[in-house]
N, C-alpha and C positions, 0 to 999 in steps of 0.2 A: 703380897696378897693381890690377886687380880682385881681389876676395877671395871665397873660398868656404868655407863651414862644412860639413864632412862629418860627419853624425850617423849612426853605425852601430855596433852593439855587436859586430859581427863584425870583429875586428882585421885579419884578412887582407883582407877586402873594402875596409875603410877605407884600408888602406895602399896597395892597388892604385889606388883612386880618387885618393888623394893624389898618388901618383907620376905618374899621367896629368895631374892638374890642374897640377902643377908644370911639366910639359912644355909646358902651354899658357900658362905664364907667370903662373899665378894664385898668390896668397898663400893659404895653407890653414891651417885649424884643424880638429881632430878632437874630436868628443864621442862618448863610448862609451855614453851612456844619454840618455833624454829630458830628464831634469832638467838634466843638464850641457849639453845642447843649448840649452835656454832661457837658462841662465846665460851661456854663451859667446856666444850671439846678442846678448844685451844688451850684453855687454862688447866683443865683437869687431866688431859691426855689419857683417857681411859683405854683399857685393853679391848673393849667391845662396846658397841652402841646399839641399844634397843630403840628403834626410831618409829614413832607413829607417823602416818602419812598426813592425815587431816589435822594440821595444827595452824594456829594464827601466826601472822607476821611472815613466816616462811613455811611452806609445806615440806613434808618429808623428802620429796623428790629433790627440791631445791637444796635442802640441807645435805642430802647425800652427794649431790653434784659438787657443792662447795667443799665438803670434806675430802672428796676424792681428788681434789686439786693438789692436796699436800699429804694425804695419808692413805695407807692401805689397811687401816684398822678394820676388823670385821664389823659389818653392819647387818643387823637383822631388822627388817622392816615389819611393822605391825600395823594392820589396817583393817577397816571394815570393808574396803573394796576387795572384791574377789575375782574381778574379770581377768581373763587370761592376759589381755594386752597390757593391763596395768601391772600385773605380776611380772610379765616379761620386761616391761619398761623399767621396773624397779631393779631387776637383775641386770639389765643392760647398762644402767648408769652406775653400777658398781656395788649394789647390795649383794650380800652373800647368801641371804636366806630371806624368806617371805612367809609371814604367818597372818592368817586371816581371822578376824574377830567373828564370833566369840571364840576365845581360845582357852585352853587349860594352862594355868600358870606353870603347872608341873611340866607340861610339854615344852613351854618356852624355856624353862630351865634346862631341860634335857638337850635342847638345841644349843643353849649357851655352853653347857659342859662340852658338847661335841666340838664346838668352835674353839674353845679354850684348849682342848686336848690337841687339836691340830696345831695351834700356835706353839704349844709347849714342845710338840714333836719337831716342828720346823726349827725352833730355836736350838734344839739339841743336835741338829745336824750341822755338819761343817762344810764350808766352801762349796756351796751348791751352784756350780757354774758348768754349763754345757755348751759345747761348740760343735757344729757340723756344717761343713761347706761355708756359706755366707751367713749362717744363723748362729747367733750367740744369745744364750739365756742365762741371766744371773738371777737365781731365785733368792739370793740373800738380799738383793736390792730391788727385786721385782722389776728387772729391766730386760727388755727383749730388743735385739738389734738385728737387722738384715742389711748386709753390706755396710755395717757400721752406722746405719741410720736407725734411730729409735723408732720402735713401733708402739703406738699407743694402744695398750690392751688393758682390760680389767684384771683384777686379781684372779678371778676364776679362769679367765681365758689363759693367763700365764700358767696357772697350775695345770690346766688341761694340756697345754703345749709341752710343759715340762714332763708330765707323766708319759705322754706319747713319745716325745723325742728321745728321752733317756732310755727308752726300751725300743729303740728303732727296729721296725720289722715285726714287732709283737702286736697281735690284734687284741684290742680291748673291747669287750662288750659294753653296751650302754650302762648296764647295771654295775659293771666293774668300775667304769669311770665315775659313776654316781657315788659309789662307795669310797673310791680312792680320793676323790676331790671334795665331795660334800660330806662324806662320812656316813657310817652305818646308821646314824640316828636321823639322817635327813629323810623327810617324808615326801619329797617331790617325786616326779616320775621321769621316765627316760626322755620325754620331750624337752626337758630342761637341758639335757646333754646335746640334743640335736640343735636347739636354738643357739647354744653357746658355740658349738662347732661351726655353724653357719656364719656367725659373726666373726669368729676367729679366722676362718678361711678368707672372708672378704677383706679383713684388715691386712692379712699377710700377702694377699694377692695384689696389693697396691705396689709390691716390690717384686722384682724379678727373682725367682728361685727355681731355676730349671733343673736343679739336681736333687730336689726333695719336695715332698708334698704330704698333705694329710689325706689319706685315701679312705674311701668308704668301702667296707666289706659288706656287701648287701646281705641282710638277714643276720649279720653278726655284730658289726660295730665299726671301729675306726682304728687306723694305725698310721704311724709316721713312717714314711717309706722313702728310700733312696731311689731316685729316678736315673736309670742308666740309659743315656741317649745313644742310639745306634749311630755308628760312624757312617 
């Protein structure tokens, strides 16, 4: 039975989410502050984390950073903050999705179902390893290497790179990437794809890769492309 850790200092909200999660057949644990969230995460090892941002002792951003040091478990951040830069920061430090209060518990559960479906699909696939030139992607272990040097990427950045690289030369529209990586139930917009691609390129460009690149197809989207240098 999938499990979810609900981290929110608002007891009423945590109870509502727990009630809805149990209706989905999920095992639940509740943390009432950030420090407790980190401790319960290590002990409980949930399949997914619903994480409030404004919590005592450690805020949600700190909790997300701490958990991402050791785990790629999906994290959905829930917050009263709705500014773009805060949402982007949450995604940038490794959150998989971002919901702004006030929210519908049913919508939260729809996103939870979408994430859990992606986990189930990924677990059902075998030996997800891709290599091209000096690039190696291991989706089983969520590891990316260029010239055998590890590249520090977030879960979503790895999934985007995997999607593009394993279909080398194919152009993906922003909506296609959004649906492939975030799922059809995701309510974000195409700017999410653009911001992830920008950060992904910046991290990859720290390494030499003269024979491949992620190209922008203006007005359409992105593709992983082999670069053929002229003699």
